[in-house]
C-alpha positions as CSV (number, residue, x, y, z in Angstrom):
1,M,-76.4,5.3,24.0
2,T,-75.8,7.9,26.8
3,A,-78.7,10.1,28.9
4,S,-76.9,13.1,26.6
5,Q,-77.4,11.5,23.6
6,Q,-80.9,11.0,24.3
7,A,-81.5,14.8,24.9
8,E,-79.8,15.3,21.5
9,L,-82.3,13.4,19.7
10,L,-85.8,14.5,21.7
11,R,-84.2,18.4,20.5
12,A,-84.1,16.8,17.1
13,A,-87.7,16.0,17.9
14,H,-88.5,19.4,19.1
15,S,-86.7,21.0,15.7
16,A,-88.5,18.7,13.4
17,R,-91.8,19.8,15.2
18,L,-91.2,23.3,14.6
19,A,-90.0,22.5,11.2
20,G,-93.1,20.7,10.3
21,L,-92.1,17.4,9.7
22,P,-94.4,15.1,11.9
23,R,-92.9,12.0,10.3
24,A,-89.6,13.0,11.5
25,E,-90.3,14.2,15.3
26,S,-92.4,11.0,15.7
27,A,-89.5,8.6,14.5
28,A,-87.2,10.4,17.1
29,L,-89.5,10.2,19.5
30,R,-90.5,6.6,19.1
31,T,-86.7,6.0,19.0
32,V,-85.4,7.2,22.4
33,R,-88.8,5.4,24.1
34,G,-87.1,2.5,22.2
35,L,-83.8,3.2,23.6
36,R,-84.7,3.6,27.4
37,A,-87.0,0.3,27.3
38,H,-84.1,-1.3,25.8
39,R,-81.7,0.4,28.4
40,G,-84.3,-0.5,31.1
41,R,-85.1,-4.6,29.7
42,Q,-88.6,-3.5,30.0
43,N,-91.2,-6.3,29.2
44,G,-92.4,-6.8,25.4
45,H,-89.4,-4.9,24.4
46,R,-88.0,-6.0,21.4
47,L,-84.4,-5.0,19.6
48,A,-86.1,-5.2,16.4
49,E,-88.3,-2.9,16.5
50,L,-86.0,-0.5,17.8
51,V,-84.1,-1.7,14.5
52,E,-86.9,-0.4,12.2
53,V,-87.7,2.7,13.9
54,L,-83.8,3.8,13.8
55,H,-83.9,2.4,10.3
56,D,-87.1,5.2,9.5
57,L,-85.5,7.6,11.6
58,L,-82.1,7.7,9.6
59,Y,-83.9,7.1,5.9
60,V,-85.8,10.1,6.5
61,A,-83.6,12.5,8.2
62,G,-81.0,11.3,5.4
63,R,-83.2,11.9,2.7
64,L,-84.7,15.3,3.7
65,A,-81.2,16.4,4.3
66,A,-80.6,15.7,0.7
67,G,-83.6,17.9,-0.5
68,D,-86.0,15.0,-1.3
69,P,-89.4,16.6,-2.4
70,D,-91.2,13.5,-1.4
71,P,-94.3,14.2,0.8
72,A,-94.3,11.4,2.4
73,L,-91.0,11.7,3.9
74,V,-92.4,15.2,5.9
75,G,-95.7,12.8,7.1
76,V,-99.1,14.1,8.2
77,L,-99.7,15.8,11.7
78,R,-102.6,13.9,12.2
79,R,-104.8,11.7,10.1
80,A,-108.2,13.8,9.8
81,Y,-111.7,12.3,9.4
82,Q,-112.9,12.7,6.8
83,P,-117.0,12.9,5.7
84,D,-118.0,9.3,4.2
85,G,-122.1,10.3,4.0
86,T,-124.4,7.1,4.8
87,L,-122.7,3.6,5.7
88,E,-123.6,0.2,6.7
89,V,-121.0,-1.5,8.6
90,Y,-121.2,-5.0,9.8
91,G,-118.7,-6.3,12.7
92,V,-116.3,-8.6,12.8
93,C,-114.9,-9.1,16.2
94,R,-113.5,-7.8,19.1
95,E,-110.1,-7.1,19.9
96,P,-108.7,-6.2,23.2
97,V,-105.7,-4.1,23.5
98,I,-103.2,-3.2,25.8
99,S,-100.5,-1.0,24.4
100,A,-97.0,-0.4,26.1
101,T,-97.4,3.0,26.2
102,G,-100.3,2.8,29.2
103,Y,-102.8,2.8,27.0
104,A,-105.8,0.0,27.0
105,G,-109.3,-0.7,26.1
106,V,-110.8,-3.1,22.9
107,V,-111.3,-2.1,19.3
108,T,-114.5,-3.6,17.2
109,H,-113.4,-4.7,13.5
110,L,-116.0,-3.9,11.1
111,I,-116.4,-4.8,7.3
112,A,-118.4,-1.7,5.3
113,A,-120.6,-3.2,2.8
114,D,-118.3,-1.9,0.1
115,G,-115.6,-4.2,1.4
116,R,-113.5,-1.7,3.5
117,Q,-111.9,-2.8,6.4
118,L,-113.4,-0.1,9.5
119,S,-113.1,-0.3,13.2
120,F,-114.6,1.4,16.5
121,G,-112.4,1.9,19.4
122,D,-112.5,2.7,23.0
123,V,-109.0,2.8,24.1
124,K,-107.9,5.6,26.6
125,P,-105.4,5.6,29.1
126,G,-105.0,2.1,31.5
127,G,-103.7,-1.1,32.0
128,P,-104.8,-4.8,31.8
129,D,-108.4,-4.9,34.1
130,R,-109.2,-1.8,31.6
131,A,-108.8,-4.2,28.5
132,R,-110.4,-7.0,30.1
133,D,-113.5,-4.9,31.3
134,C,-114.1,-3.6,27.9
135,A,-115.1,-6.8,26.7
136,R,-119.2,-5.2,26.3
137,A,-118.2,-1.5,27.1
138,V,-120.2,0.5,25.7
139,T,-118.9,4.0,23.5
140,E,-120.8,6.8,22.8
141,M,-120.9,7.5,18.7
142,G,-122.3,10.5,18.5
143,A,-126.1,11.1,20.1
144,G,-125.8,7.5,20.6
145,A,-123.9,4.7,22.3
146,V,-122.6,1.3,20.7
147,N,-121.9,-1.4,23.0
148,H,-119.2,-3.3,21.4
149,A,-120.6,-6.7,22.1
150,V,-123.4,-6.2,20.3
151,L,-121.6,-4.3,17.3
152,A,-118.8,-7.3,16.8
153,R,-121.9,-9.7,16.2
154,G,-124.2,-7.3,14.4
155,G,-124.1,-3.9,12.2
156,L,-124.7,-0.3,12.1
157,R,-126.4,1.6,9.6
158,I,-124.6,5.1,9.9
159,T,-125.5,8.4,8.9
160,G,-123.1,11.7,9.0
161,T,-120.1,9.5,9.0
162,T,-116.3,10.7,9.5
163,V,-113.3,8.1,8.5
164,S,-109.9,8.1,8.9
165,P,-107.8,7.7,6.2
166,D,-106.6,4.3,8.5
167,G,-110.3,3.3,8.6
168,R,-111.2,4.0,11.9
169,L,-114.6,5.5,12.4
170,G,-115.4,8.9,14.2
171,A,-118.3,9.4,16.6
172,G,-119.0,13.3,16.5
173,K,-122.2,15.1,17.5
174,G,-123.3,14.7,13.8
175,V,-123.1,11.1,13.6
176,R,-126.5,8.8,14.2
177,A,-126.4,5.2,14.3
178,T,-129.2,2.6,14.0
179,P,-128.7,-0.8,14.9
180,L,-128.7,-3.7,11.7
181,T,-129.3,-7.5,11.9
182,A,-127.0,-9.7,13.5
183,T,-125.3,-11.9,10.6
184,D,-122.6,-14.3,10.5
185,W,-119.3,-14.6,8.5
186,S,-121.0,-16.5,5.2
187,T,-123.2,-14.3,4.6
188,G,-123.0,-10.7,2.8
189,A,-120.1,-8.3,2.8
190,L,-118.2,-10.8,5.6
191,A,-117.9,-13.4,3.3
192,G,-115.2,-11.5,1.3
193,L,-112.8,-12.0,4.0
194,F,-112.7,-15.5,3.0
195,A,-113.3,-15.6,-1.0
196,R,-109.9,-15.8,-1.8
197,P,-106.3,-18.5,-0.1
198,L,-104.6,-17.3,2.2
199,A,-101.2,-17.4,0.0
200,E,-103.3,-14.8,-2.6
201,V,-103.9,-12.3,0.3
202,V,-100.9,-12.5,2.2
203,A,-98.9,-11.7,-1.3
204,A,-100.7,-8.7,-1.8
205,Q,-100.7,-7.5,1.6
206,L,-96.8,-7.8,1.6
207,A,-96.6,-5.9,-1.6
208,T,-98.7,-3.0,-0.1
209,D,-97.0,0.1,1.6
210,D,-98.2,3.0,3.1
211,P,-94.9,5.7,2.1
212,E,-96.7,7.9,5.5
213,D,-96.6,4.8,7.9
214,P,-94.4,1.7,7.3
215,A,-95.5,0.1,10.2
216,R,-98.6,-0.3,8.9
217,A,-98.1,-3.1,6.2
218,G,-99.8,-6.5,6.6
219,T,-101.8,-5.1,9.2
220,A,-105.1,-5.9,7.6
221,L,-107.6,-8.6,8.5
222,V,-107.6,-11.7,6.6
223,G,-110.1,-15.0,6.9
224,G,-109.4,-18.5,6.4
225,D,-110.6,-22.4,6.3
226,L,-108.2,-24.3,8.3
227,M,-107.6,-27.9,10.1
228,V,-105.6,-28.1,12.9
229,V,-102.8,-30.5,13.3
230,G,-101.7,-30.7,16.0
231,A,-99.5,-27.7,18.3
232,V,-96.1,-27.0,19.6
233,G,-95.8,-24.6,22.8
234,D,-98.4,-22.1,22.5
235,Q,-98.8,-22.3,18.4
236,V,-101.5,-23.9,16.7
237,L,-100.7,-25.8,13.9
238,A,-102.9,-25.9,11.1
239,R,-103.5,-26.4,7.5
240,E,-105.6,-24.4,5.0
241,L,-108.7,-26.5,3.5
242,A,-109.1,-26.6,-0.4
243,P,-112.7,-25.1,-1.9
244,A,-115.7,-26.7,-1.2
245,T,-116.5,-29.2,-3.9
246,D,-120.4,-29.9,-5.2
247,D,-120.4,-33.1,-3.5
248,G,-120.5,-31.7,-0.5
249,A,-118.3,-34.1,0.9
250,E,-115.4,-32.8,3.9
251,R,-113.2,-30.4,3.0
252,A,-109.6,-31.8,3.0
253,P,-106.6,-29.7,3.1
254,V,-104.9,-28.6,0.2
255,P,-102.5,-31.0,-1.4
256,D,-99.6,-28.8,-1.1
257,G,-100.4,-26.1,1.1
258,P,-97.9,-25.0,4.4
259,V,-98.3,-25.6,7.9
260,I,-99.5,-22.5,9.1
261,R,-98.6,-21.3,12.9
262,L,-101.5,-19.6,15.0
263,V,-100.2,-17.6,17.9
264,P,-102.2,-15.6,20.6
265,V,-102.5,-11.9,20.1
266,D,-101.4,-11.2,23.7
267,S,-100.4,-13.7,26.3
268,H,-101.8,-11.7,28.9
269,P,-102.8,-14.0,31.6
270,M,-106.1,-11.5,31.7
271,L,-107.0,-12.2,28.1
272,A,-108.2,-15.8,27.0
273,H,-106.1,-15.7,23.6
274,V,-103.7,-18.3,25.3
275,A,-106.5,-20.9,26.7
276,N,-109.0,-20.9,23.8
277,L,-105.4,-21.8,21.2
278,R,-104.6,-24.3,23.8
279,R,-108.4,-26.1,23.8
280,L,-108.6,-25.9,19.8
281,A,-104.9,-27.6,19.7
282,S,-106.7,-30.7,22.2
283,R,-109.0,-31.2,18.9
284,P,-106.4,-32.5,15.7
285,G,-108.5,-32.8,12.7
286,L,-110.8,-30.0,13.3
287,R,-111.7,-27.3,11.0
288,I,-112.2,-23.6,11.6
289,R,-112.8,-20.7,10.5
290,V,-110.2,-17.8,11.2
291,V,-110.1,-14.5,11.1
292,G,-106.5,-12.8,12.2
293,R,-103.7,-10.8,11.1
294,L,-100.4,-11.8,9.1
295,D,-97.3,-12.1,11.1
296,P,-95.0,-10.3,8.7
297,D,-91.9,-11.3,10.5
298,R,-92.8,-14.6,11.1
299,A,-92.9,-17.2,8.6
300,S,-96.4,-18.9,7.3
301,T,-97.9,-17.0,11.0
302,L,-101.1,-15.8,11.3
303,R,-102.4,-13.8,14.9
304,P,-105.9,-15.0,14.9
305,L,-108.9,-12.7,16.7
306,A,-111.4,-14.6,16.5
307,V,-112.7,-18.2,15.3
308,G,-116.4,-19.5,13.9
309,P,-117.3,-23.0,12.1
310,V,-116.3,-23.7,8.7
311,P,-120.3,-24.0,6.8
312,G,-120.9,-27.6,6.1
313,A,-118.0,-29.1,8.3
314,A,-119.0,-32.0,10.6
315,A,-116.0,-32.2,12.6
316,T,-116.0,-27.9,13.4
317,L,-117.4,-26.1,16.3
318,R,-120.8,-25.4,17.9
319,L,-121.0,-22.5,19.1
320,P,-124.2,-20.8,21.3
321,A,-126.4,-19.7,18.9
322,D,-126.4,-15.9,20.5
323,W,-122.4,-15.8,19.6
324,H,-123.9,-15.7,16.2
325,G,-121.0,-17.9,14.9
326,R,-117.8,-16.1,16.1
327,A,-116.2,-16.6,19.0
328,D,-114.0,-13.1,19.8
329,L,-110.4,-15.5,21.2
330,G,-109.5,-12.6,23.6
331,Y,-112.8,-12.2,25.3
332,D,-114.8,-15.3,24.8
333,E,-113.8,-18.6,26.2
334,I,-114.2,-21.6,24.2
335,Q,-115.2,-24.8,26.4
336,G,-115.2,-28.4,25.8
337,G,-118.9,-28.3,24.9
338,H,-118.4,-26.5,22.0
339,L,-116.2,-28.8,20.3
340,P,-116.7,-32.1,18.3
341,P,-116.0,-35.2,19.8
342,R,-112.6,-36.6,19.4
343,D,-112.0,-38.6,16.2
344,P,-109.4,-41.6,17.1
345,D,-108.2,-41.6,13.8
346,T,-106.6,-37.9,14.2
347,T,-105.9,-38.5,17.9
348,T,-103.6,-41.1,17.2
349,G,-102.3,-40.6,14.0
350,P,-98.7,-39.8,13.1
351,M,-98.0,-35.7,14.0
352,L,-96.9,-33.8,11.2
353,A,-93.3,-32.6,11.2
354,V,-93.0,-29.2,10.9
355,G,-89.5,-27.4,9.4
356,A,-88.0,-24.4,10.6
357,D,-88.7,-21.2,10.2
358,A,-87.8,-19.8,6.9
359,I,-86.3,-17.3,9.1
360,A,-84.7,-18.7,11.6
361,E,-82.8,-21.2,9.2
362,S,-81.7,-19.1,6.4
363,P,-78.1,-17.5,7.0
364,L,-80.4,-13.9,7.2
365,W,-80.0,-14.3,11.2
366,R,-76.0,-13.5,10.3
367,V,-77.2,-9.7,9.1
368,R,-79.6,-9.6,11.2
369,R,-77.2,-10.4,14.0
370,L,-74.9,-7.4,12.9
371,V,-77.8,-4.7,12.6
372,E,-78.8,-6.0,16.2
373,L,-75.2,-5.5,17.4
374,A,-74.9,-2.0,15.8
375,V,-77.7,-0.5,17.7
376,S,-77.1,-2.5,21.0
377,G,-73.5,-2.0,21.3
378,G,-72.5,0.7,18.8
379,R,-69.7,1.0,15.7
380,R,-67.0,-0.5,17.7
381,A,-68.8,-3.4,18.6
382,V,-69.2,-4.1,15.0
383,A,-65.6,-3.9,13.9
384,E,-64.8,-6.3,17.0
385,A,-67.8,-8.6,15.4
386,A,-66.9,-9.0,12.0
387,R,-63.0,-8.9,13.1
388,G,-63.9,-12.1,14.9
389,D,-66.3,-13.8,12.1
390,G,-63.2,-13.2,9.5
391,T,-64.9,-15.0,6.8
392,G,-67.6,-16.5,8.7
393,L,-69.9,-13.5,7.7
394,A,-70.2,-13.3,4.0
395,A,-69.2,-16.8,3.2
396,P,-72.6,-18.5,4.5
397,L,-74.7,-15.8,2.7
398,R,-73.0,-16.1,-0.4
399,R,-72.9,-20.0,-0.7
400,A,-76.4,-20.0,0.3
401,G,-77.3,-17.4,-3.0
402,F,-77.2,-13.8,-0.7
403,T,-74.9,-12.5,-2.6
404,T,-76.1,-9.1,-2.0
405,A,-76.9,-9.2,1.6
406,A,-72.8,-10.3,1.7
407,A,-72.0,-7.7,0.4
408,V,-73.8,-4.9,2.2
409,A,-73.0,-6.7,5.4
410,A,-69.2,-6.5,4.2
411,A,-69.6,-2.9,3.2
412,L,-71.0,-2.2,6.8
413,A,-68.3,-4.2,8.7
414,A,-65.3,-2.5,6.7
415,E,-66.9,0.8,7.4
416,S,-67.3,0.0,11.0
417,D,-63.9,-0.7,11.2
418,R,-62.0,2.5,9.5
419,R,-60.2,5.2,10.7
420,G,-58.7,8.5,9.0
421,R,-55.7,10.2,9.7
422,D,-55.0,13.8,9.6
423,A,-52.2,15.3,8.2
424,F,-49.9,14.5,10.9
425,G,-51.0,10.9,10.6
426,R,-53.3,11.2,13.9
427,L,-56.0,8.9,14.2
428,T,-59.4,10.9,13.3
429,D,-63.1,10.4,14.3
430,P,-64.5,8.2,11.4
431,D,-67.4,10.0,9.2
432,P,-70.6,9.0,10.9
433,D,-72.5,9.7,7.8
434,R,-70.9,7.1,6.0
435,Y,-71.6,4.5,8.8
436,A,-75.3,5.3,8.8
437,W,-76.1,5.1,5.0
438,A,-74.4,1.5,4.9
439,W,-76.2,0.8,8.1
440,L,-79.6,1.9,6.1
441,A,-78.1,-0.2,3.2
442,V,-77.9,-3.2,5.2
443,T,-81.1,-2.6,7.1
444,A,-83.2,-1.7,4.0
445,H,-82.2,-5.1,2.3
446,L,-82.4,-7.6,4.9
447,A,-85.8,-6.1,5.1
448,A,-86.5,-6.8,1.8
449,A,-85.2,-10.2,2.2
450,E,-87.0,-11.4,5.1
451,R,-90.4,-10.0,3.4
452,E,-90.0,-12.0,0.2
453,L,-89.3,-15.6,2.5
454,I,-92.6,-14.5,4.5
455,R,-93.9,-14.4,1.3
456,S,-92.8,-17.6,0.1
457,S,-93.0,-19.7,3.1
458,W,-97.3,-19.1,2.4
459,T,-97.0,-21.4,-0.9
460,A,-94.0,-23.5,0.1
461,P,-95.0,-27.5,0.8
462,P,-94.9,-28.8,4.7
463,V,-92.1,-30.8,5.5
464,G,-92.5,-34.2,6.3
């Protein structure tokens, strides 16, 4: 996209602001930032994210232009904090934040006594140094101050509470906070994180969308008890443990459960995520309690934020008493003394075979390539690629049962190559609206199909 076209998008964003359309304005601005990051080959930029942003922009603009009255298309200018009376909240873990837009800091994740997931953050302009240094940051909350390291392992009784719709706690002048006794993950409201099987929790998350913020799907915390089985690259491979039995025997993995990949939340060298995961992977057979987030773009994958010992397990973590049964993977450094002795049976046993990612091994990658080519190369690039593939695009999709994906991809390819003629037989510029709607149809179906593959990967048995 040229500089003049980016300027048109910025003017469109300004017009959306004047018209009171914050969702369209945000989508246009994020599209421009994504395009500039793509052209500049910035670290951390993913073309798939630009596809998602552009899809949201075209989808919102198209439906608004058609007169759709859905208020979710308008969006919310600012998600206002609302009074929430008196709350008791308990710390789950800390998460370092390093944003691509120049912000950094720490967010402490909390669970309210009623089970709601909340957070309290200190994120300001800065770089990786600020995220690292915020490990024990003190942030004002009303008339008092909160130490994030203490809050992550303790709790607060808060009066005059204000909470945003996405669960962020306010820190206004009327807020008063009283410390509560530190608790571990196995008691009270925190135990609810581990009450359901992971497949059930993941299915519920993937089925829930926020119409005003589609990117929030799959961002809630999940918890589970796992057994480490090995590693591939920087990924820890694990299996979910079966529920505890009355005889108190060591819990074994779920017989037909999938192999779960644990990948770093952030691989920045100033943070401890990668080193901690490597340390965990060095002990096959280790039982760990994990809190993290679902990776909605990869099969059976979690991004862990913190780990702790599994109650009643022998081969589990041995953390210091002042850690209160949890290690924040971004800040706390797991040492050899925190791990149980090596078990020769698990160390020398056969390595579990791991199949390819359900997304990577499906022929949907052909559709993904076409969608991303449309963003990076434009309409003519799609047409040339489709002509070069011939039947190589639709035929593999149909053979695998993805008939709708084959149909919408073929429609996009045909529309990309369509040119009209005027009354004198001269070629005319093609209709951009028809091409945009064809691209939207492909991206919408691709997202739904990939999400279903992700959901099914959490119930599929392991390979090998």
